[in-house]
C-alpha angles and dihedrals in degrees: 000000000000121000124202120215127200114223115194137179091043118166117258091243100054120111135193094269094052092046090052091047091052091056101032095097090067098062145286112339118207093191140352115192129176110205112235136196110252094218101047101022087227123135114265088215100259140074146162135250120197119203126201091217126052094212090053090052092049091052090050090052093050095047105033101045106108090004118134116254118177088346098308132097106243129210115226126185140135113292118247124215112267112261115244114259123237116223 
């Protein structure tokens, strides 16, 4: 089963490929996405990495949390479902 991780405090210049490369040593990655601002196209400073294997995701959380990626210490934890928006 796949497990999605939240990765916060990313540098503004990081892209999807760089995010995937940072986590690739832990196992097969289904998807790595940096969330970008629609207006500027610049990173919002966070993204998501989806691992095919739960144990690989757990290892990535344990080893990558507070580790420097592109000069900034990142926060890594299991992603939570998005809260419903009130209109």
